[in-house]
Structure formats: structure tokens, C-alpha cells
VEXDREN-2710 file (C-alpha; in Angstrom, 1 decimal):
% VEXDREN-2710
k/r/px/py/pz
1/MET/45.2/-22.9/-42.7
2/ASN/42.7/-24.2/-45.0
3/LYS/39.3/-22.0/-46.3
4/ARG/37.3/-25.0/-44.5
5/GLN/39.5/-24.5/-41.4
6/LEU/39.2/-21.5/-41.6
7/LEU/35.3/-21.1/-42.2
8/GLY/34.7/-23.7/-39.1
9/THR/37.1/-21.7/-36.9
10/GLY/34.8/-18.8/-37.7
11/ALA/31.5/-20.9/-36.5
12/ALA/33.7/-21.6/-33.7
13/PHE/34.3/-18.3/-32.7
14/ALA/30.6/-17.1/-33.1
15/PHE/29.1/-19.9/-31.4
16/GLY/31.4/-19.9/-28.5
17/THR/31.0/-16.2/-28.0
18/LEU/27.1/-15.6/-28.5
19/PRO/26.0/-17.3/-26.2
20/ARG/28.1/-15.8/-23.3
21/PHE/27.0/-12.4/-25.1
22/SER/23.3/-13.2/-25.0
23/PHE/23.6/-14.2/-21.2
24/ALA/25.6/-11.1/-20.5
25/GLN/22.8/-9.2/-22.0
26/ASP/19.9/-11.2/-20.4
27/ALA/21.1/-11.2/-16.8
28/TRP/19.1/-9.7/-14.6
29/PRO/19.5/-7.3/-12.6
30/ALA/21.8/-5.2/-14.8
31/ARG/20.8/-2.3/-13.5
32/SER/19.3/-0.5/-11.0
33/LEU/15.0/-1.3/-10.1
34/ARG/12.7/1.4/-9.6
35/LEU/10.0/1.1/-7.1
36/VAL/7.4/3.3/-7.4
37/VAL/5.6/4.4/-4.1
38/PRO/2.0/6.2/-5.7
39/PHE/2.2/8.2/-1.8
40/PRO/4.4/11.5/-1.2
41/PRO/7.2/10.2/1.6
42/GLY/6.6/10.2/5.3
43/GLY/3.6/7.6/4.6
44/GLY/3.4/4.4/5.9
45/THR/3.4/2.8/2.7
46/ASP/7.1/5.0/2.5
47/ILE/7.9/3.4/5.2
48/VAL/7.4/0.0/4.0
49/ALA/9.3/0.6/0.5
50/ARG/12.3/2.2/2.0
51/ALA/12.8/-0.4/4.6
52/LEU/12.3/-3.7/2.1
53/GLY/14.0/-1.7/-0.9
54/GLN/17.1/-1.0/1.1
55/ARG/17.2/-4.8/1.8
56/LEU/16.3/-5.9/-1.2
57/ALA/19.4/-3.6/-3.1
58/GLU/21.9/-5.4/-0.7
59/ARG/20.5/-9.1/-1.7
60/LEU/20.2/-7.9/-5.9
61/GLY/22.8/-6.1/-5.6
62/GLN/22.0/-3.1/-7.5
63/ALA/20.6/0.3/-6.2
64/VAL/16.6/0.5/-5.6
65/VAL/15.6/3.9/-6.4
66/ILE/12.3/5.0/-4.5
67/ASP/9.8/7.2/-6.9
68/ASN/7.4/8.8/-5.0
69/LYS/4.4/9.5/-7.5
70/PRO/1.6/10.9/-5.3
71/GLY/-2.0/11.7/-6.5
72/ALA/-5.3/11.0/-7.6
73/SER/-6.1/8.7/-4.7
74/THR/-2.9/6.8/-6.1
75/VAL/-3.9/6.3/-9.7
76/ILE/-0.8/8.7/-11.0
77/GLY/1.7/6.0/-9.4
78/ILE/-0.5/2.9/-10.3
79/ASP/-0.8/4.0/-13.8
80/ALA/3.0/4.6/-14.6
81/VAL/3.8/1.0/-13.4
82/ALA/1.0/-0.2/-15.5
83/LYS/2.6/1.0/-18.3
84/ALA/6.0/1.0/-17.7
85/PRO/8.1/-1.7/-20.3
86/ALA/7.7/-4.8/-18.6
87/ASP/11.2/-5.3/-18.1
88/GLY/12.1/-6.5/-14.6
89/TYR/12.9/-2.8/-13.4
90/THR/9.9/-1.4/-12.1
91/LEU/8.1/-2.4/-9.3
92/LEU/5.4/-0.9/-7.5
93/LEU/5.0/-1.2/-3.5
94/SER/1.8/0.3/-2.1
95/GLY/-1.2/-0.7/-0.2
96/SER/-5.0/-2.1/-0.9
97/THR/-6.1/1.2/-1.7
98/SER/-4.3/0.5/-5.0
99/TYR/-4.9/-3.1/-5.8
100/SER/-8.4/-3.2/-4.5
101/VAL/-10.5/-0.4/-3.1
102/ASN/-10.1/1.8/-6.2
103/ALA/-10.7/-1.0/-8.6
104/ALA/-14.1/-1.7/-6.4
105/LEU/-15.2/2.0/-6.0
106/ARG/-14.0/3.5/-9.8
107/ALA/-15.6/2.8/-13.1
108/LYS/-13.4/4.1/-15.2
109/LEU/-9.4/3.6/-13.8
110/PRO/-6.7/4.0/-16.8
111/TYR/-5.6/0.5/-15.8
112/ASP/-7.2/-2.7/-14.5
113/PRO/-5.0/-4.3/-11.3
114/LEU/-6.0/-8.0/-11.9
115/ARG/-4.4/-7.6/-16.0
116/ASP/-2.1/-4.9/-15.6
117/LEU/-0.4/-6.1/-12.8
118/ALA/1.9/-9.1/-11.8
119/PRO/1.6/-9.4/-8.2
120/ILE/5.0/-10.7/-6.3
121/GLY/4.1/-10.7/-2.7
122/ILE/2.0/-9.2/0.5
123/VAL/4.7/-8.4/2.5
124/ALA/2.9/-6.5/5.6
125/ARG/-0.6/-5.5/6.9
126/THR/-1.1/-2.9/9.5
127/PRO/-4.4/-1.4/11.4
128/LEU/-5.7/2.1/10.5
129/VAL/-6.5/4.0/13.8
130/LEU/-9.2/6.5/14.1
131/VAL/-8.0/9.8/15.6
132/VAL/-8.7/13.4/16.4
133/ALA/-6.9/16.7/17.9
134/ALA/-5.4/16.3/21.3
135/GLY/-7.2/19.5/21.8
136/ALA/-10.2/18.3/20.1
137/PRO/-13.6/18.1/22.3
138/TRP/-13.9/14.2/21.7
139/ARG/-12.3/11.9/23.9
140/THR/-14.2/9.1/23.0
141/VAL/-15.8/7.4/20.0
142/ASP/-18.9/7.3/21.8
143/ASP/-18.6/11.1/22.4
144/LEU/-17.7/11.7/18.4
145/VAL/-21.1/9.9/17.5
146/ARG/-23.0/11.7/19.0
147/ALA/-21.7/15.2/17.8
148/ALA/-21.5/13.4/14.2
149/ARG/-25.3/12.1/14.7
150/ALA/-26.5/15.7/16.4
151/LYS/-25.2/17.4/13.1
152/PRO/-25.1/15.8/10.0
153/GLN/-22.1/16.3/8.3
154/SER/-20.1/18.5/10.9
155/ILE/-17.4/15.9/11.3
156/ARG/-15.1/16.0/8.6
157/TYR/-12.7/13.5/8.0
158/ALA/-9.3/13.2/6.1
159/THR/-8.8/11.0/2.8
160/PHE/-6.5/10.5/0.6
161/GLY/-9.1/11.3/-2.3
162/SER/-12.2/9.3/-3.2
163/GLY/-12.5/6.3/-3.5
164/SER/-9.4/5.6/-1.0
165/GLY/-8.8/3.6/1.6
166/PRO/-9.3/6.2/4.5
167/HIS/-12.3/7.5/2.5
168/LEU/-14.1/3.7/2.1
169/ALA/-12.9/3.1/5.9
170/GLY/-15.0/6.8/6.9
171/GLU/-17.8/5.6/5.4
172/LEU/-18.1/2.6/6.9
173/PHE/-17.7/4.4/10.2
174/ALA/-20.3/6.9/9.6
175/LEU/-22.7/3.8/8.1
176/ALA/-21.8/1.7/11.5
177/CYS/-22.7/4.6/13.5
178/GLY/-25.6/5.8/11.4
179/ALA/-24.3/9.4/11.1
180/LYS/-23.3/11.1/8.3
181/LEU/-19.5/12.5/7.7
182/GLN/-18.0/15.0/5.5
183/ASP/-15.1/13.5/3.8
184/VAL/-12.3/15.8/2.3
185/PRO/-9.3/14.5/0.2
186/TYR/-5.3/15.2/0.9
187/LYS/-2.3/14.1/-1.2
188/GLY/-1.2/11.8/1.7
189/SER/-0.8/11.1/5.0
190/ALA/1.5/13.6/6.2
191/GLN/-0.2/16.2/4.7
192/ALA/-3.7/14.8/6.4
193/THR/-2.0/14.2/9.9
194/ILE/-1.2/18.2/9.7
195/ALA/-4.4/19.2/8.9
196/VAL/-6.1/16.8/12.2
197/ILE/-3.6/18.4/14.5
198/GLY/-4.1/21.8/13.2
199/ARG/-8.0/21.5/13.6
200/GLU/-8.4/22.3/9.7
201/ILE/-10.6/18.9/10.1
202/GLU/-11.8/16.8/13.2
203/MET/-10.9/13.5/12.3
204/GLY/-8.9/11.2/10.8
205/ILE/-8.4/7.5/9.7
206/ASP/-4.6/6.7/9.1
207/THR/-2.1/4.0/9.5
208/VAL/-0.7/3.6/13.2
209/ALA/2.4/3.4/11.4
210/ALA/1.9/7.1/10.3
211/VAL/0.1/8.5/13.3
212/ALA/1.1/7.1/16.2
213/PRO/4.3/9.0/17.3
214/HIS/2.2/11.9/17.2
215/VAL/-0.4/10.2/19.5
216/ARG/2.7/9.2/21.8
217/ALA/3.9/12.9/21.5
218/GLY/0.2/14.5/22.6
219/LYS/-0.5/16.0/19.5
220/LEU/-3.3/13.4/18.4
221/ARG/-5.8/11.0/20.2
222/ALA/-6.5/7.2/19.2
223/LEU/-10.2/6.5/20.0
224/GLY/-10.1/3.6/18.3
225/ILE/-8.5/1.1/15.9
226/VAL/-10.3/0.6/12.8
227/GLY/-8.4/-2.9/12.2
228/ALA/-9.4/-6.6/13.0
229/THR/-7.4/-6.5/16.0
230/ARG/-5.4/-4.3/18.2
231/SER/-2.2/-2.6/17.5
232/SER/1.2/-3.5/19.4
233/LEU/2.2/0.3/19.1
234/LEU/-1.0/1.5/20.5
235/PRO/-2.6/-1.6/22.4
236/GLU/-4.3/0.3/24.5
237/VAL/-6.5/1.5/22.3
238/LYS/-10.0/-0.8/21.5
239/THR/-11.0/-1.9/18.0
240/LEU/-14.2/-0.1/16.9
241/ALA/-15.3/-3.7/16.8
242/GLU/-14.5/-4.0/20.8
243/LEU/-16.5/-0.5/20.9
244/GLY/-19.7/-2.1/19.3
245/LEU/-19.1/-1.5/15.6
246/PRO/-17.9/-4.4/14.1
247/GLU/-19.5/-3.2/10.7
248/ALA/-16.8/-0.5/10.8
249/THR/-13.5/-3.0/10.4
250/PHE/-11.3/-2.1/7.4
251/ASP/-8.2/-3.9/7.1
252/ALA/-4.8/-2.7/5.5
253/TRP/-2.1/-3.9/3.9
254/TYR/1.1/-3.4/1.5
255/GLY/1.7/-5.9/-1.5
256/LEU/4.6/-5.4/-4.0
257/ALA/3.9/-5.7/-7.6
258/ALA/5.7/-5.2/-11.1
259/PRO/4.1/-4.5/-14.5
260/ALA/2.0/-7.1/-16.1
261/ARG/4.5/-10.1/-18.1
262/SER/7.3/-8.7/-16.6
263/PRO/9.9/-11.6/-17.1
264/VAL/9.1/-14.5/-14.8
265/ALA/12.7/-15.0/-14.1
266/ALA/12.5/-12.0/-12.4
267/LEU/9.6/-12.2/-10.6
268/ASP/10.6/-15.7/-9.2
269/ARG/13.8/-13.7/-8.2
270/LEU/12.2/-11.2/-6.4
271/ALA/9.6/-13.2/-4.9
272/ARG/12.4/-15.4/-2.9
273/GLU/14.3/-12.5/-2.0
274/THR/11.8/-10.4/-0.9
275/ARG/10.5/-14.1/1.5
276/ALA/13.4/-14.0/2.8
277/LEU/13.8/-10.5/3.4
278/ILE/10.3/-10.7/5.5
279/ALA/11.9/-13.5/7.6
280/GLU/14.6/-11.6/8.7
281/PRO/14.7/-10.7/12.3
282/ALA/16.2/-7.1/11.4
283/LEU/13.6/-6.6/9.4
284/GLN/10.6/-7.7/10.9
285/ALA/11.8/-5.6/14.2
286/THR/11.7/-2.5/11.8
287/LEU/8.2/-3.7/11.1
288/LYS/6.8/-3.9/13.9
289/THR/8.4/-0.9/15.2
290/GLN/6.3/1.3/12.9
291/GLY/3.0/-1.2/14.0
292/MET/3.3/-3.4/11.0
293/GLU/3.1/-7.0/11.0
294/PRO/4.9/-8.4/8.8
295/VAL/3.4/-11.4/6.4
296/TRP/3.7/-13.0/3.7
297/LEU/1.4/-14.1/0.9
298/ASP/2.7/-15.3/-2.3
299/ALA/1.6/-13.9/-5.9
300/ALA/-1.2/-16.1/-6.2
301/ALA/-2.7/-15.6/-2.5
302/PHE/-1.9/-11.9/-3.5
303/ARG/-4.6/-12.4/-6.4
304/SER/-7.3/-14.1/-4.6
305/GLN/-7.5/-11.3/-1.9
306/MET/-7.5/-9.0/-4.1
307/GLU/-10.5/-10.8/-6.3
308/GLY/-11.9/-11.2/-3.0
309/GLU/-11.6/-7.3/-1.6
310/ILE/-13.0/-5.8/-4.7
311/SER/-15.8/-8.0/-5.0
312/ARG/-16.8/-7.0/-0.8
313/TYR/-15.9/-3.4/-1.3
314/ARG/-18.2/-2.8/-4.3
315/ALA/-20.9/-5.0/-2.3
316/LEU/-20.1/-2.4/1.0
317/ALA/-20.2/0.7/-1.6
318/HIS/-23.6/-0.2/-2.3
319/ARG/-24.9/-0.9/0.8
320/ALA/-23.1/2.6/2.3
321/ASN/-24.4/4.6/-0.9
322/ILE/-20.6/5.7/-1.8
323/PRO/-20.9/6.9/-5.9
324/MET/-19.0/4.4/-8.4
325/GLU/-16.8/6.9/-10.5
END
């Protein structure tokens, strides 16, 4: 072999192997994914994340590791995702609190959800429900309203921190019924529920998924659904709108996102796989058993939802005199 042939063979080897090496490096997913949940284990968000993560792992062929990062009304977990490498291996599963409520009520977030997160899709909706301890003296919403009006701030209710979804829902309830309530922050659903059951506080506003088992077990009494429609898990419980308080309606939903500027190919694959999963009867049954409505709204609709809610909740917060932080 002469020198020219040798050089040609070397070039052919290089050009023949480099693309294959590059493809192997660029293949996604090549390792496990981290799915951040900004709540402790056991709440509604965690339930959705684990149900979705397990099936997503099967479809992607890689483990999906749930990383619970609670605190600061979900700000700690969301900030971790916003600042994570935009490589397609960090995901976020959280509710409307993280995507719109915080942005509407907090002036100094360390991130901007519209700028720093890449929406993938909204995967479920769930109604909130107003609950009290089974041994509490209030058997109806009217009973609770009368007590709250008679003694302002005597009714304390659980939130996940100032500016969280339950906080906004509680303030809207107070505004609608013309009473003053006192919010008390907890790290997540599990702690808040225990506090209501133990009568450490008077009232809770949480997802049906998180509290329905305690209602069925006789530990909590559900007084009213805060969402726009009744829940299949608690079909006998009327909505607050049905009970004469339409201004107190507040809907909750769950969305999957990633750090902004994550690879488009990874985001597209995640959207396709997640959309297919949401259509599966088995996953739908799992979510419905937990009182959730499986849905699919794509990235564009997700972003539109965030923008609309941020604007609307800012206006509602102004009416309810919720201070911007």
C-alpha cells in the first residue's frame, strides 16, 4: 500500500467511525432521568409523578428517579430544575402552584417559569376540596362561614406556604364568604392533613387525591369541592359554586416540564411518550382512582395556560388583598 492509499484508508476509517461515535454520544436517553417533585412523598403531586414516572421509564428504557424537593411553596424544587443542565435528563412534575400561582403572587422568585422552564404537557387535573376534622363542630360550609364571620381569624387553614395554591384558594374562599381566615404553612399535603385530623388547625384545602382516603376512613369531613366540577371519588360532595360561592372556585392541574433550552429532540420524544401514556386505559384508571382527570395539553397550550392564570391570579390577589412577596 503506497502513502496515498494509506492516507485514504485512514480518512475513510475516520469518516466511517466518527459519525457512529457521535450518534452514540448524542443518543437520548443514554442514562437515567431525574423527575423532580417539589413536595414530600405522599401528596397528590407525588402520586402523579410516580404513576407517570414508572410507565415513562418502561417506554424510554431508562430509570426515572423521583427526587422529592419540598419547601418554600415549591420554590426550592422548581429553582433546582430551572438551574439544572438543559440536557434532557432533568424533568419537573408539579401543579399549577409552581407554574402560575407563585409567579402571580411572588415578586422576587429566583426564576421565571415562562423564561426558565420548557413546558412539555399538562397531564392531569384534580379538584381541591375543603375539609375539617371528623370531630369538628361544622357539618356544612354554612356552619363554617358563620363561625368565621362571628370570630375573625379564628378559623385557621393549612397551606403549603404563602402564595401556594391552597393559600390562594383559602383567600378566595374568605373573600367569597366575607370572612377573615388565618393561613398556617406546612411543607406538604401529608403534614397538613395530619394537622387537620388532629385538630391542630380548623380547616384544610387540598387535592381530592390526597384527602379522599381520610374522608372515606372517617377521619376528615369534606364540606365542599373547590373546583368547577364534582369529583368522582367524592360524588356526594357539592362544589362551592353549588353552595352559593362561585367566586371561590379554584382548579388545580399537573404539568411536566424541563429546563429551558433542553434539546428539542428530547422534549419532542417526552411529549410523544407522555401523550401516549395518558391515553392508556391502565394509567387513566390509576389516576382516576386517585380522583384525577387524565388530560393532555401540549406545550403551546401549557404555556398559554400559564400566561392566562398568572394574569388572572394577580388580579384576584389584588381583590383579596394578598400581598406580593
